[in-house]
C-alpha positions in Angstrom: 14.1 -23.8 -14.7 13.3 -20.3 -13.4 16.2 -19.2 -11.3 15.0 -18.2 -8.0 16.9 -15.4 -5.9 17.8 -17.0 -2.3 17.0 -21.0 -3.4 17.2 -21.9 -0.3 14.5 -20.5 1.3 12.3 -21.2 -1.9 13.3 -25.0 -1.5 12.4 -24.7 2.2 8.4 -23.3 0.6 8.3 -26.3 -1.6 9.0 -28.9 1.2 6.4 -27.6 3.4 3.2 -29.5 4.0 1.8 -27.1 6.4 -0.3 -23.9 6.2 2.5 -20.8 5.0 2.5 -17.2 5.1 4.9 -16.0 2.8 5.8 -12.0 3.3 7.1 -9.6 1.1 7.8 -6.6 -1.0 6.5 -5.4 -4.0 8.0 -7.5 -6.7 9.6 -10.3 -4.1 8.6 -13.2 -6.0 5.6 -14.5 -3.5 3.8 -14.8 -6.7 5.8 -16.9 -8.5 7.0 -19.7 -5.5 2.9 -19.5 -4.9 2.5 -20.4 -8.6 5.6 -22.9 -8.1 3.8 -24.9 -5.1 0.7 -25.0 -7.3 2.2 -26.9 -9.7 4.3 -29.0 -7.4 1.3 -30.3 -5.4 -0.9 -30.3 -9.0 1.8 -32.9 -10.2 2.8 -34.7 -7.1 1.2 -37.8 -7.5 -1.9 -39.1 -5.7 -2.1 -35.5 -3.7 -5.4 -34.3 -5.5 -7.9 -36.4 -6.3 -10.3 -36.2 -9.6 -12.2 -33.2 -9.7 -9.8 -31.3 -7.2 -8.0 -28.3 -7.9 -5.4 -25.8 -6.4 -7.3 -22.2 -5.8 -5.7 -19.2 -6.1 -7.6 -15.7 -4.9 -6.8 -12.2 -5.3 -8.4 -8.8 -5.2 -8.0 -7.5 -8.4 -8.9 -8.8 -11.7 -5.7 -7.0 -13.1 -3.5 -9.2 -10.6 -5.4 -11.9 -11.8 -5.0 -11.4 -15.5 -0.9 -11.1 -14.7 -0.8 -14.6 -12.7 -2.9 -16.1 -15.1 0.1 -14.6 -17.7 2.6 -15.5 -15.3 1.3 -19.0 -15.1 0.9 -20.0 -19.1 4.3 -19.1 -19.0 5.7 -21.3 -15.9 3.4 -24.0 -15.8 2.3 -26.4 -18.3 -0.8 -26.5 -19.7 -1.9 -29.6 -18.7 -0.9 -28.8 -15.3 -2.4 -25.5 -15.4 -6.3 -26.8 -15.6 -6.0 -28.1 -11.8 -5.1 -24.3 -10.6 -7.8 -22.5 -10.7 -7.0 -18.5 -10.6 -9.7 -16.1 -9.4 -10.7 -12.7 -7.6 -12.4 -13.2 -4.2 -15.6 -11.9 -5.7 -15.8 -14.3 -8.5 -15.0 -17.6 -6.6 -17.8 -16.5 -3.9 -20.4 -15.2 -6.3 -19.7 -19.2 -8.2 -20.6 -20.2 -4.4 -23.5 -18.2 -3.5 -25.2 -18.5 -7.4 -25.2 -22.2 -6.8 -26.1 -22.9 -3.1 -27.6 -19.2 -1.8 -30.8 -20.8 -2.1 -29.9 -22.2 1.6 -29.9 -18.8 2.8 -33.0 -17.5 0.9 -36.1 -18.5 -1.0 -35.8 -15.9 -3.4 -33.7 -16.5 -6.3 -30.6 -14.9 -6.2 -29.5 -11.6 -8.6 -26.7 -9.7 -8.6 -27.1 -6.3 -7.6 -24.5 -4.4 -9.5 -23.0 -0.8 -8.2 -24.9 1.1 -10.8 -28.3 -0.3 -9.2 -27.6 -0.1 -5.7 -26.5 3.5 -5.9 -29.5 4.3 -6.9 -31.2 2.2 -4.2 -29.6 3.3 -1.3 -29.4 7.3 -2.4 -32.0 8.3 0.4 -30.1 6.0 2.7 -27.6 7.2 5.2 -23.8 5.7 4.7 -23.9 4.2 7.8 -27.3 2.1 7.2 -26.2 1.4 3.8 -25.1 -2.1 4.9 -28.3 -2.6 6.7 -30.5 -2.3 3.7 -28.5 -4.0 1.6 -29.1 -6.9 4.1 -32.6 -6.3 3.6 -32.7 -6.3 -0.2 -31.0 -9.8 0.1 -33.9 -11.1 2.6 -36.8 -9.4 0.4 -35.6 -9.8 -3.2 -32.8 -12.1 -3.1 -30.4 -9.1 -4.4 -26.8 -9.4 -3.7 -24.4 -6.7 -3.7 -20.3 -7.1 -3.6 -20.6 -5.9 -0.1 -22.2 -9.0 0.9 -20.1 -11.4 -0.5 -18.3 -12.6 2.1 -20.4 -12.2 4.6 -23.0 -14.3 2.6 -20.7 -16.9 2.0 -19.2 -17.0 5.6 -22.6 -17.5 6.8 -23.7 -20.1 4.0 -20.5 -22.3 5.3 -21.4 -21.8 8.8 -24.9 -23.0 8.7 -24.0 -25.8 6.0 -20.9 -27.5 7.4 -21.3 -30.1 4.6 -21.4 -27.4 1.8 -18.5 -26.2 3.5 -17.0 -29.8 3.1 -17.4 -29.8 -0.1 -15.9 -26.8 -1.0 -13.0 -27.4 1.0 -12.7 -31.1 -0.8 -12.8 -29.2 -3.9 -9.7 -27.1 -3.3 -7.4 -29.1 -1.2 -5.2 -25.9 -1.4 -6.0 -22.4 -1.4 -3.5 -19.6 -2.3 -4.6 -16.3 -0.3 -3.0 -13.1 -2.7 -2.4 -9.6 -0.8 -4.0 -11.1 2.9 -2.9 -8.1 4.5 -5.8 -6.3 2.5 -8.5 -8.8 4.0 -11.7 -7.3 5.9 -13.3 -8.8 8.5 -16.2 -10.3 6.6 -13.5 -12.3 3.9 -11.4 -12.9 7.3 -14.4 -14.8 8.7 -14.8 -16.4 5.5 -11.0 -17.4 5.6 -11.4 -19.2 9.1 -14.3 -21.4 7.6 -12.5 -22.1 4.4 -9.0 -23.2 7.0 -10.7 -25.9 9.1 -10.4 -28.5 5.9 -8.3 -26.6 3.4 -4.3 -25.6 3.5 -3.9 -22.2 3.2 -1.1 -20.5 1.9 -1.3 -16.5 2.6 0.9 -13.8 0.9 1.3 -10.5 2.6 2.9 -7.6 2.5 2.1 -5.2 5.8 3.4 -2.4 4.1 1.1 -2.4 1.3 -1.9 -2.2 3.2 -4.1 1.2 1.6 -7.6 -0.7 2.7 -7.7 0.6 5.9 -10.8 2.2 4.6 -12.9 -0.8 3.7 -12.1 -2.8 6.7 -7.7 -3.9 6.6 -6.9 -4.7 9.4 -2.7 -4.2 10.5 -3.5 -7.0 12.9 -4.8 -9.6 10.3 -1.4 -11.3 9.5 -0.9 -11.9 14.1 -4.6 -13.1 13.8 -3.6 -15.5 10.7 -0.3 -17.1 13.0 -2.8 -17.2 16.0 -5.1 -19.1 14.1 -3.5 -21.5 11.7 0.2 -21.8 12.7 2.0 -21.3 9.6 5.5 -22.1 8.7 6.6 -18.1 8.0 8.7 -17.2 5.2 9.9 -13.7 4.7 11.4 -12.3 1.6 11.8 -9.3 3.2 12.7 -6.7 0.5 14.0 -8.8 -2.5 12.9 -6.8 -5.6 12.4 -8.8 -9.0 10.0 -6.7 -10.6 12.7 -3.5 -11.1 16.2 -5.4 -10.8 19.0 -3.5 -10.7 16.8 -0.4 -10.0 16.6 1.6 -6.6 12.7 1.9 -6.6 12.4 -1.0 -4.0 15.4 0.9 -2.0 13.2 4.7 -1.9 10.3 2.4 -1.1 11.7 0.8 1.9 13.4 4.6 2.9 10.1 5.9 2.5 9.2 3.2 5.4 11.4 4.5 8.0 11.5 8.3 6.8 15.2 7.7 5.8 14.6 9.1 2.2 14.7 12.9 3.0 17.9 14.8 1.7 18.8 11.5 -0.7 19.0 11.3 -4.3 17.6 7.6 -6.2 18.9 7.0 -10.1 15.5 5.8 -10.5 12.8 8.2 -8.3 13.1 11.6 -9.6 11.0 14.6 -7.1 9.4 17.1 -9.5 8.2 20.0 -7.6 5.9 22.4 -9.8 4.4 25.6 -9.7 0.6 26.4 -9.8 -1.2 27.5 -12.8 -4.8 29.3 -12.9 -7.5 27.4 -14.3 -8.1 26.3 -17.0 -4.6 25.5 -17.0 -4.0 23.8 -13.3 -2.6 20.4 -14.8 -0.5 22.4 -17.3 2.9 21.5 -16.0 1.8 17.8 -15.7 0.7 17.2 -19.1 3.9 18.8 -20.5 6.0 16.3 -18.6 3.9 13.6 -19.6 4.6 14.4 -23.3 8.5 14.7 -23.0 8.3 11.0 -21.1 5.7 10.0 -23.7 8.2 11.0 -26.0 11.3 9.7 -24.4 9.5 5.7 -24.1 8.7 6.1 -27.9 12.0 6.9 -28.7 13.1 3.9 -26.5 10.7 1.1 -26.8 8.2 2.0 -29.9 4.4 1.0 -29.0 5.5 -1.5 -26.2 5.5 0.5 -23.0 3.4 1.8 -20.4 3.2 4.6 -18.4 0.5 5.6 -15.3 -0.3 8.6 -14.0 -1.8 7.9 -10.0 -3.6 10.0 -8.1 -5.1 10.1 -4.5 -9.0 10.9 -5.2 -11.4 10.6 -8.0 -12.2 13.9 -8.7 -8.1 14.7 -9.1 -8.0 11.8 -11.7 -11.1 12.9 -13.9 -9.6 16.6 -13.9 -6.3 15.0 -15.1 -8.1 13.1 -17.7 -9.7 16.5 -18.7 -7.0 17.9 -19.3 -4.9 15.5 -21.1 -8.0 15.0 -23.5 -8.2 19.1 -24.4 -5.8 20.9 -27.1 -4.3 23.9 -25.1 -3.8 27.2 -27.0 -1.3 29.1 -24.5 -1.2 33.1 -25.0 2.2 32.8 -26.6 0.4 30.9 -29.3 1.9 27.8 -28.3 -0.3 24.5 -28.7 -0.2 21.6 -26.2 -1.8 18.8 -28.2 -4.1 16.1 -26.8 -2.9 12.7 -25.4 -4.7 9.9 -25.9 -4.9 7.7 -22.4 -7.1 5.4 -21.0 -9.0 6.3 -16.8 -10.0 3.6 -14.6 -12.8 5.2 -13.4 -15.3 3.5 -10.9 -17.9 2.4 -12.6 -21.2 3.1 -11.6 -21.8 6.4 -13.3 -20.5 4.9 -16.7 -22.7 2.0 -16.4 -25.9 4.4 -16.1 -24.6 6.3 -18.7 -24.8 3.3 -20.7 -27.9 2.4 -19.8 -29.7 5.5 -20.7 -27.7 5.5 -24.1 -29.0 1.7 -24.6 -32.8 2.6 -23.9 -32.4 5.4 -26.7 -31.1 2.8 -29.0 -33.6 0.0 -28.0 -36.5 2.3 -28.4 -34.6 4.9 -31.5 -34.2 1.9 -33.3 -37.9 1.1 -33.7 -38.7 4.9 -34.2 -41.0 4.5 -30.4 -38.4 6.8 -28.4 -40.5 8.7 -25.8 -39.7 11.1 -22.7 -40.2 8.1 -20.5 -37.6 6.6 -22.3 -35.2 8.8 -21.4 -36.2 10.5 -18.3 -36.5 7.5 -16.3 -32.9 6.2 -16.8 -31.8 10.1 -16.7 -33.4 9.7 -13.3 -31.1 6.4 -12.0 -28.0 8.2 -13.1 -29.0 11.1 -10.9 -29.4 9.2 -7.9 -26.6 6.6 -8.8 -24.1 8.1 -10.6 -21.7 8.3 -7.1 -22.5 4.7 -6.3 -22.7 2.9 -2.9 -20.1 5.0 -1.3 -21.2 8.1 -3.0 -23.9 10.7 -1.5 -26.7 11.9 -4.0 -27.0 16.2 -3.0 -30.2 17.6 -2.2 -30.7 19.5 -5.1 -30.0 16.4 -7.0 -32.7 14.3 -5.3 -35.0 17.4 -5.7 -34.8 17.5 -9.4 -35.1 13.5 -9.4 -38.7 14.6 -7.6 -39.8 17.3 -10.0 -38.6 15.0 -12.9 -40.7 12.2 -11.6 -43.8 14.6 -11.1 -43.4 15.8 -14.4 -44.3 12.3 -16.2 -47.3 12.0 -14.5 -48.6 15.8 -14.6 -46.4 17.1 -17.9 -46.0 20.3 -15.3 -42.3 21.6 -14.5 -41.4 24.7 -13.0 -37.8 26.5 -12.8 -35.5 27.5 -15.2 -33.0 24.6 -15.0 -35.7 21.8 -14.8 -37.3 23.2 -17.8 -34.2 23.4 -19.7 -33.9 20.0 -18.9 -37.4 19.1 -20.4 -36.6 21.2 -23.4 -33.5 19.2 -24.1 -35.2 16.0 -23.4 -38.2 16.5 -25.7 -35.2 17.7 -28.7 -33.5 14.6 -27.8 -35.9 12.5 -28.4 -37.2 14.1 -31.4 -33.4 13.6 -32.9 -33.4 9.6 -31.9 -36.4 9.1 -33.7 -35.4 10.9 -36.7 -31.9 8.9 -36.9 -30.9 6.4 -39.8 -29.6 3.4 -37.4 -27.1 1.2 -39.5 -26.7 -2.0 -37.1 -23.1 -0.9 -36.4 -22.9 -0.5 -33.1 -20.1 1.7 -32.5 -21.9 4.1 -35.5 -24.9 3.8 -33.9 -23.5 4.6 -30.1 -21.8 7.3 -31.4 -24.8 8.9 -33.2 -27.3 8.5 -29.9 -24.1 10.4 -27.9 -23.5 12.9 -30.2 -27.1 14.4 -29.8 -26.8 14.0 -26.2 -23.6 16.1 -26.5 -25.9 18.8 -28.0 -28.1 19.2 -24.9 -27.8 22.1 -22.5 -28.4 20.6 -19.1 -26.0 20.2 -16.8 -27.6 16.9 -16.1 -27.4 15.5 -19.7 -23.8 17.2 -20.0 -23.3 14.4 -16.7 -24.5 11.5 -18.9 -21.8 12.5 -21.4 -19.2 13.1 -19.3 -19.3 9.5 -17.5 -19.9 7.4 -20.7 -16.3 8.9 -21.7 -14.9 6.6 -18.8 -16.6 3.5 -20.3 -14.1 1.1 -21.6 -16.4 -1.5 -22.6 -17.7 -0.5 -25.6 -15.0 -2.3 -28.2 -15.5 -4.4 -31.0 -15.6 -8.3 -29.6 -16.3 -7.2 -26.0 -19.4 -8.1 -24.1 -21.2 -4.8 -24.3 -20.8 -4.8 -28.3 -21.1 -8.4 -29.0 -24.6 -8.1 -27.0 -25.7 -5.4 -29.2 -24.5 -6.7 -32.1 -26.4 -10.1 -31.7 -29.6 -8.3 -31.0 -29.2 -6.3 -33.9 -28.6 -9.0 -35.8 -31.6 -11.0 -34.4 -34.3 -8.4 -34.8 -33.0 -5.7 -37.3 -33.5 -3.1 -34.0 -32.1 -3.3 -30.7 -34.9 -4.4 -28.8 -33.8 -5.8 -25.5 -30.7 -3.8 -25.7 -31.4 -2.4 -21.9 -31.2 -5.7 -20.8 -28.6 -6.8 -22.7 -26.4 -3.7 -22.0 -27.2 -4.7 -17.8 -26.7 -8.2 -18.4 -23.0 -7.3 -20.1 -22.1 -4.9 -17.7 -22.5 -6.9 -14.5 -20.7 -10.1 -16.4 -17.5 -7.6 -17.0 -17.4 -7.6 -13.2 -16.2 -11.0 -13.2 -14.3 -11.2 -16.5 -10.7 -12.3 -16.2 -9.5 -11.0 -19.8 -6.2 -9.7 -19.5 -6.1 -6.3 -19.8 -3.6 -4.5 -21.7 -1.7 -1.6 -19.9 0.1 -0.3 -22.8 0.3 3.8 -23.2 -0.8 6.1 -21.0 -3.0 5.0 -17.9 -4.5 7.7 -15.5 -5.7 6.1 -12.2 -6.2 6.4 -8.2 -3.1 5.0 -6.5 -5.7 1.9 -4.6 -6.9 0.9 -8.5 -2.8 0.8 -9.2 -2.7 -2.0 -6.8 -1.5 -5.2 -8.4 -0.7 -3.8 -11.6 2.9 -2.6 -13.1 3.8 0.1 -15.7 7.5 0.6 -17.0 7.0 4.2 -15.6 4.8 5.9 -12.9 3.7 9.2 -12.1 2.3 9.7 -9.0 0.6 13.5 -8.7 -0.9 15.6 -6.0 -2.4 18.0 -8.0 -3.5 21.5 -6.7 -3.9 22.3 -3.1 -7.2 21.2 -2.4 -9.3 20.3 1.0 -9.5 16.5 -0.6 -5.5 16.4 -0.6 -4.8 17.9 3.0 -4.1 14.4 4.8 -0.7 14.9 2.8 0.0 17.8 4.4 1.4 18.6 7.9 -1.3 20.2 9.9 -3.0 17.0 9.4 -0.2 14.7 10.6 0.3 16.4 13.3 -3.1 16.1 14.8 -3.5 12.9 13.2 -0.4 10.7 12.7 -2.0 7.8 11.4 -3.4 9.6 8.4 0.4 10.4 7.8 1.0 6.4 8.3 -1.7 6.0 5.6 -0.1 8.5 3.4 3.0 7.0 3.9 1.8 3.6 2.6 0.0 5.1 -0.2 3.1 6.4 -2.1 5.2 3.4 -1.2 2.9 1.6 -3.2 2.3 3.8 -5.9 5.8 4.0 -6.4 6.6 0.5 -6.4 4.1 0.0 -9.5 7.2 1.0 -11.3 9.4 -1.5 -13.2 11.8 1.4 -14.6 11.2 4.9 -13.4 8.7 6.6 -11.1 8.0 10.4 -11.0 6.9 11.9 -7.8 5.0 15.4 -8.3 4.6 18.1 -5.3 3.7 21.8 -5.5 6.7 23.7 -5.8 5.3 26.1 -2.8 3.5 23.6 -0.9 6.1 20.3 -0.7 4.5 17.4 0.7 6.2 16.8 3.8 7.1 12.5 3.0 9.8 14.1 0.6 
């Protein structure tokens, strides 16, 4: 039997028949006790009827994978069959797929980020939701940002359906409750009218204010559902015996300054001129990697956490390159994974799929390259990004070229020359039916292009994790070749595989070195974490005193971000900050 810290508190949770609010810091055991509560309810005689389940919801697939693994260790398989563990998106999409027709006469189709980015490229950011609602009404396209809103609307307009769903899930466990936005809160309120709710929250891990998380949410839950409240405080089972959690708690009070921590190291680095801006970080990663290899063999994980996507890609590029210093020293390439936003990578994958599809039939034409290139230019930054005026103008010029075969301007002429050369090379390729080999062949031809727009495609596709033997993307392309002897239908197959991947709950292996933003790290755990500020840039100003003075809310958010980042570590956390302009939080 699993042994709890503070058994009395956990026994009270297991004995409760009310709505529950379970609070606690990182690694305090909220998930563990929630799983035991689910186990108890399933095994309680007569509580669940045939077809009923306990529903466990969280935001991140990484969290769900970890919970699935933990449940497999703690709960017998026959019991686990009556516990559904899913993301909010996964659960809502299942509801909308089967019942969304009640809101719209059009057949519903998922609108993935890569497609949404293209459709919204000319729409001001403050009108995106309005446009997405219009696309839903007129075409039945459903974007992730509308999921909770539409599901709440569905339950409000059809009380019968609400009762059916609640009857299927008489108890719903809500992980990371502090991060719910207004639409998700409305949905939860409809579910809570008939289902018992167990909310797990840590107000000091609220780092999603930008998507609508509200510091009042926990108080709203208490007012609405009158739950029994249990607070595990700052107990820590993730990094037991370490002072990582203590640093995080001191940080909240700004009591960390001047203190030393055995398991949290502060590293103040010098600035380097380009191209070696992040050289110090790379050298430190090599040292830490070697230490981990020596201590753990191949069973270790290291995360490099940064504030922005731009810095993440800079760091990744630095790690990927072999660097020769002026003294002749060689700093080798470092293998790693990058948790990049998907829109650019997905659209780059669709462009390659178009070349596979048409090239394998020796029918590749300029339009088969230019159309997906236009979509990549317009949509690579996703729904929340903005397409530059220069990029919009190039897409207009390319659309005109498709019709008139006329193009003007040195850079545009270079792009068309690359297009012609690529088409000829693709048609001359010998395809073998080995997906990875054929994919790399096509990519190598694109790598020979000189136009910046094709270079962007090559850069983006580097971060596509999904082309692996056995993956959905690999399997889709392999199946097509086996059926037709060509890659006929590859674009649709790739689009479908990438959309399904969003809902995939397969366990991600986080071993080795991983580079991601702090927000992407939520719900994940690593042996060692490096929090890296990077070179002083405008996008980093929120970390510095001049901004804190004028906007204390930014300081509060920076504190929460840093606390979340550091507490991803099980064994040790390193915080890297510029020597000449250190973060004022330290």
